N, C-alpha and C positions, 0 to 999 in steps of 0.2 A: 504494500500500500504506500502511496506517495502523494505529496502535494508539491507543486513547483511554483516558483515565483520568478517573474521576468525581471530583467535588469531595471526596466522602467519602474515597475512596482517597488522593487527593493530600494531604489534611489529615493522614491517618494516616502517610503516608510522610514528610511534612515534619516531623512530631513526632519520628519515629524518627531522622531524619537530624540534627535539632537535638540530641537527647539523645546521639546517637553522637558528635557534634562534628565530623564530616567526612563527605564523600561527594558524588559528582557527581549521583547519582540512584539508580535501581534498574535492575537487569538482569532482563529477562524472557526466558525461553527454554523449550525443551522438551528432554526426554531420553527415551530408550527405557526404559520401566519399566512395571510393573503388569500387570494382567490384560488390559487393553485396548490396550496397546502404547506409549502415550506419557504422560508426566507433565509438569506445569508446573514450572519452576524459577524462583524469585524470590529475588534476593539484592541486597545493596548493591553499587553500582558506585562505585569510587574513581577510575577512569579509563576511557577509552573505547578501543576497538580501531579501527584504520583503516577497517575495513569495517562497523562498527556503523551501524545506522540509529537516529537519535535523534528521539524524539517528545516534545514538551514541552507540557504543559497544566497550568493552575492552579499554576504555579511548580515543577513536578516534571518531571524528565527521565526518560524510560523508554528504555533502551538495549536493542536487539535485534540479535542476529547474523543474517546473511542466511539461514542454513539454517533457523533457528527462525521467521523472518518468514514463510516459505512456509506454515507451519502456523498462524500467529497473525494473519495479515492480517485486519483488521476486528475484532479482539478489543477488548472494553471491559473494563478492570480496575476492579472496584468493591470496596468494603469494606462488609460488611453485619454487622448484629447481629440475631440471631434468638434470643430468649430468653437462655439462658446462653451460646450459641455466637456467636462473632464471628470474622471473618476475611475474607481476600480472596476475591472471587468472579470467575471468568473467564467472561465472556459471549462465547464464541467461536463465530461463525457457521459455522466449518468443521467442527465436531465432528459426526460421523455417529453415534457410539455412545460410551457411557461405562460404566465398571464401576459396580456397585451401591454401592460404598463412596465413589465420587466422586473417587478418587485418580488415575485414569488415563482416557485417552480415545483414540479413533482418528479419523482423517479419511479 
């Protein structure tokens, strides 16, 4: 099982962590939400839990709990800019369907 992070996303996370002044990395997870069933959760991680899986690339640690990893295995975390819009993009091979607004998905 794995999670990858692009250089663009890692650079963005590193900048945020430096400006924040602390943090182990970012925590990636899923929660029940939205019209399609699940939504991504992305937040700063100041410490890790005993059962976290930790993936590190480009100097950034991505922490994932075991339940979320079942839905996120193989996901690539990217950071994109398209016109005036910018943000994280989740390239998740497990997604079977997503809502029209892009806020939720199901597997």
